[in-house]
C-alpha positions as CSV (number, residue, x, y, z in Angstrom):
1,M,172.2,-48.8,-89.1
2,D,171.7,-45.3,-87.7
3,F,171.3,-45.0,-84.0
4,T,172.1,-42.6,-81.2
5,I,173.2,-43.3,-77.7
6,E,171.6,-41.5,-74.7
7,K,172.4,-41.5,-71.0
8,I,169.2,-42.5,-69.2
9,D,167.8,-39.9,-66.8
10,K,164.4,-38.8,-65.6
11,N,163.7,-37.1,-68.9
12,N,163.9,-40.3,-71.0
13,Y,163.3,-42.9,-68.4
14,G,159.7,-43.6,-69.6
15,L,160.9,-44.7,-73.0
16,F,163.7,-46.7,-71.4
17,E,161.2,-48.5,-69.2
18,D,159.4,-49.6,-72.3
19,L,162.6,-51.4,-73.4
20,T,163.1,-53.1,-70.0
21,F,159.5,-54.2,-70.2
22,I,160.3,-56.0,-73.5
23,R,163.3,-57.7,-71.9
24,K,161.3,-58.9,-69.0
25,N,158.1,-59.9,-70.9
26,G,159.3,-60.8,-74.4
27,R,156.8,-58.4,-76.0
28,E,156.0,-54.7,-76.3
29,K,153.4,-53.1,-74.1
30,T,149.9,-53.0,-75.4
31,I,148.1,-49.8,-76.1
32,E,146.3,-50.2,-72.8
33,E,149.5,-50.8,-70.9
34,L,151.1,-47.7,-72.5
35,A,148.1,-45.6,-71.3
36,L,148.5,-46.6,-67.7
37,P,149.8,-43.9,-65.3
38,R,153.5,-44.2,-64.5
39,E,155.1,-43.2,-61.2
40,Y,158.8,-43.0,-61.0
41,G,159.7,-41.2,-57.8
42,E,162.0,-43.9,-56.3
43,T,163.4,-44.7,-59.7
44,F,164.3,-41.1,-60.2
45,K,166.2,-41.1,-56.9
46,T,168.2,-44.1,-58.0
47,L,168.9,-42.5,-61.4
48,A,170.4,-39.4,-59.6
49,N,173.2,-41.6,-58.1
50,E,176.4,-40.2,-59.7
51,N,177.9,-43.7,-59.8
52,L,175.1,-45.3,-61.8
53,H,175.5,-45.0,-65.6
54,I,172.9,-46.4,-68.0
55,F,173.2,-45.7,-71.7
56,A,170.7,-46.8,-74.3
57,A,170.7,-46.9,-78.1
58,K,167.8,-45.3,-79.8
59,I,166.6,-46.0,-83.3
60,R,163.9,-43.5,-84.5
61,D,161.8,-43.1,-81.4
62,K,162.5,-46.3,-79.5
63,F,165.4,-47.6,-77.4
64,V,166.6,-51.0,-78.7
65,A,169.6,-51.8,-76.4
66,Y,171.2,-50.7,-73.2
67,V,174.2,-51.1,-71.0
68,S,174.1,-50.5,-67.2
69,A,177.3,-49.9,-65.3
70,V,178.2,-48.8,-61.8
71,Y,181.4,-47.1,-60.6
72,I,182.7,-48.6,-57.3
73,P,185.6,-46.4,-56.0
74,K,188.3,-47.8,-53.8
75,V,188.3,-45.7,-50.6
76,G,191.7,-44.6,-49.2
77,S,193.7,-45.8,-52.2
78,P,194.4,-43.0,-54.7
79,K,196.7,-45.2,-56.7
80,F,193.8,-47.7,-57.2
81,P,190.7,-45.5,-58.0
82,G,188.3,-48.4,-58.6
83,H,186.5,-49.9,-61.6
84,F,183.3,-49.6,-63.5
85,F,181.4,-52.8,-63.3
86,I,179.1,-53.7,-66.2
87,D,175.9,-55.0,-64.7
88,E,173.8,-55.6,-67.8
89,L,174.1,-55.3,-71.5
90,W,171.1,-56.2,-73.6
91,T,170.0,-55.7,-77.2
92,R,166.6,-56.6,-78.7
93,P,167.2,-59.8,-80.7
94,E,166.4,-58.2,-84.0
95,Y,169.1,-55.6,-83.5
96,R,171.9,-58.0,-82.4
97,R,175.1,-58.3,-84.5
98,S,174.7,-54.7,-85.8
99,G,177.4,-53.0,-83.8
100,I,175.0,-51.4,-81.2
101,A,176.3,-53.4,-78.2
102,Y,179.9,-52.6,-79.1
103,S,179.0,-48.9,-79.3
104,L,177.3,-49.1,-75.9
105,M,180.3,-50.8,-74.4
106,M,182.6,-48.0,-75.9
107,R,180.3,-45.4,-74.4
108,A,180.5,-47.0,-71.0
109,E,184.3,-47.2,-71.4
110,Q,184.3,-43.5,-72.1
111,A,182.3,-42.7,-69.0
112,S,184.7,-45.0,-67.0
113,K,187.7,-43.1,-68.2
114,E,186.0,-39.7,-67.5
115,A,185.5,-40.9,-63.9
116,G,189.2,-41.6,-63.6
117,T,188.9,-45.4,-63.0
118,K,191.6,-48.0,-63.4
119,G,189.4,-50.0,-65.8
120,M,186.2,-52.0,-66.3
121,R,185.1,-55.4,-65.1
122,L,182.2,-57.7,-65.9
123,Y,181.0,-61.3,-65.5
124,T,179.4,-63.4,-68.3
125,G,178.5,-67.0,-68.8
126,G,181.4,-69.1,-70.1
127,D,179.0,-70.7,-72.5
128,N,177.7,-67.3,-73.9
129,T,179.8,-67.4,-77.1
130,A,178.3,-64.2,-78.5
131,A,179.0,-62.2,-75.4
132,L,182.5,-63.6,-75.1
133,A,183.2,-62.6,-78.7
134,L,181.9,-59.1,-78.1
135,Y,183.8,-58.6,-75.0
136,G,187.0,-59.9,-76.6
137,K,186.4,-57.4,-79.5
138,C,186.1,-54.7,-76.8
139,G,189.5,-55.7,-75.3
140,Y,188.4,-57.7,-72.3
141,K,190.6,-60.6,-71.3
142,N,189.4,-63.8,-69.7
143,L,191.4,-64.0,-66.5
144,G,191.1,-67.8,-66.5
145,N,190.7,-68.0,-62.8
146,D,188.3,-69.9,-60.7
147,A,186.0,-66.9,-59.9
148,V,182.4,-67.9,-59.4
149,F,179.5,-65.5,-59.8
150,M,177.3,-65.7,-56.8
151,E,174.1,-64.0,-55.8
152,K,171.8,-63.9,-52.8
153,E,168.2,-62.6,-53.2
154,W,165.6,-61.7,-50.7
């Protein structure tokens, strides 16, 4: 399957937003929804953050998958420069098991190395066998500790 990987920025964000709409809503936008005006001022400010890295896979004229990572440096510790953390990895169901997610992970790894990090980290559900297999293929190891993923929303 032929695809390209692009870093998301203000020039391609509109197309990327169409993909995130599919993830959130389980469907593509209607013609009417595509025609609505779009305002991305605050989003473009976020995209300008040098520690945010979003890469998306494109087939023909549509994004079909993405990975979002953030670099969190360790302040005052040059021997431990920090890690990239994978926040999200998502592929449209019809493109899964095609190597796209693996390629996106490798692109995020490349960006992590370019930033001079110590490595990459992520969390995934212990029952998500497809994700566990992918991350194992990418070289991630289950640390087998009692870490618990927690979140607080407001």
